[in-house]
C-alpha positions, 0 to 999 in steps of 0.5 A: 464502570458500565459506561467505560466497559460498554462504550469504549469497545462500542466506539471502536466497533462503530469506528471500524463500521464507519471506515468500512462504509468508506471501503476501508476494512480494518482488521481490529480496533488496535489497528484503528488506533494505530491509523490515528497515530501514523507519522511516516508512510512508506509506499510501493509505486506500481499499483499504489501511486500509479495505475499499474496499467502498463503499455508498450511505448517504444521498441528498440531492437538490435538484431530482430524486427520490432514485432519479433522482439515483442513476441520473444519477450511476450513468450518469455513472460507468458506465465507471469501475472506481473502488469509489465508482463501483461502489457508485453503480451497485449502488445504482441500481435500474434497468438502466443503458443505456450508450448514453445516455452519451458524452464521458466524462472521468475528471478525476484527483482530482476525479471524472467528467464525461460527456454523459448524454441530451445533458446535461452531467453532473459527478459528483465532489467540491467541486473538480469542482463549482468546475470546473463553475461551481456551488456545492456544499452541505455535508453533515453525514454522514460519508463520501465525498460525490459532488456532482452537477451538470447543465448548470451546475445543482446537483442534490444529493449522494450519501454513500458510506461505506467500512468500516475493515478490522478488522486495520488498527489492530493492523497499525499498532501492530505496525509501530510495535512493529517499529521504524516511527517515523512513519506518514502517511496520504495520501488524496484523500478529504475531510478529515473522513473522513480525520481519522476514519480516522486517529484510529481506526487511530492514524495519526500524520499525515494529508493529505487531498483530494490529487491523485496528484501531491500524494502524490508531492510529500508523499513527496518532502518527507518524504524531505527532512525525514527523510533518515535514514528508509527510507520505505515506501508502501502502496497499491493503486490506479492513482493510487498507482503513481508514489508506489510507484515513488518510495518506498524500498519500494513495497508493493502490495495484490495481491488488489484492487490494480491492475496498474499498482500491482503493476508499480510496487511492490517488494513485493506482499501477496497477501492484502491484509492489512496485518498482512503488512507487519509479518510481512514486516518480521519475516521481513526482520529475521530474515533479516539476523540469520542473514546476520550470524551466518553472516558472523561464524561463517565469518570467525571460524573462518577467522581461528582456523584461520589462527592455529592454522596459523601456530602449527603446531597445526592440521592438514589435517583442521582446515583441511577443517573450516574450509572445507567444514564451516563452509560446510555449517553456514552453509548449514544455518543459512541455511535457517532463514530459511524457517521464521521465526515471526511473531506 
């Protein structure tokens, strides 16, 4: 069985090499095989479908000036590495003195609480305002709304907006053309923002205002609803790590993704381009096609030579070809997996 034993693993190695040439790092041949069979894709929004380069687009203060409200939010968020926090710090015209900040607590899926100048400051979404015991005011602007409360008093809100990656819609379309039956977006952002992004990139279903544990529950529910589907999850943040581990194929953004996300994932996209997912699926399908070619070719030639040998027609030279020759041809065919073309 030389042709089978040598060529099949070599085909997977060649497929992994071909994927890496396109900036797709696959951690094992079993994950390459799963890539070819993906039928449902769940995605995070920020940093995956969108650029993740947030900027402040509106400031609506209640009891402070616009700059004072931004400075207060920036100080509260000064120890956070979240893109929204970075945008608030960038919008602040004054240098930030972190010595003014203490008792910082990152509340998952809600925001930040911190003591700033001996005042209790909450900066986050509506859930955090409920935790702080204040009533937030709605905003007609589209984007991520950061509400600010100080010592139990509502101070206003800041609108932070993100832009959709130009290739996101085409990437979703290519995934569907490659066999994906359903796409689902999971995000912690406001429902209005999620609905707008889902419509633009043609996402089939979306769930908004989620905590990290909510994403895990939804993926588990999707798996129960569609046990026949191979489910992939694409994300980049530290909060996505549990879902990346749970999915059949976890795909992380490698350029801007967190270390935890890359560690938990099975596939890493080094250029953060969603198009690479469709490319990876194409490489995986081509690899499996070559594997099947080698299996049928190797076994077919063996059976033919066994039959000819039983009839007394085949001699030693045909036997040598059936063993060594077929192995060489199967290896050459396996190497084609490195040169797959993707659209």
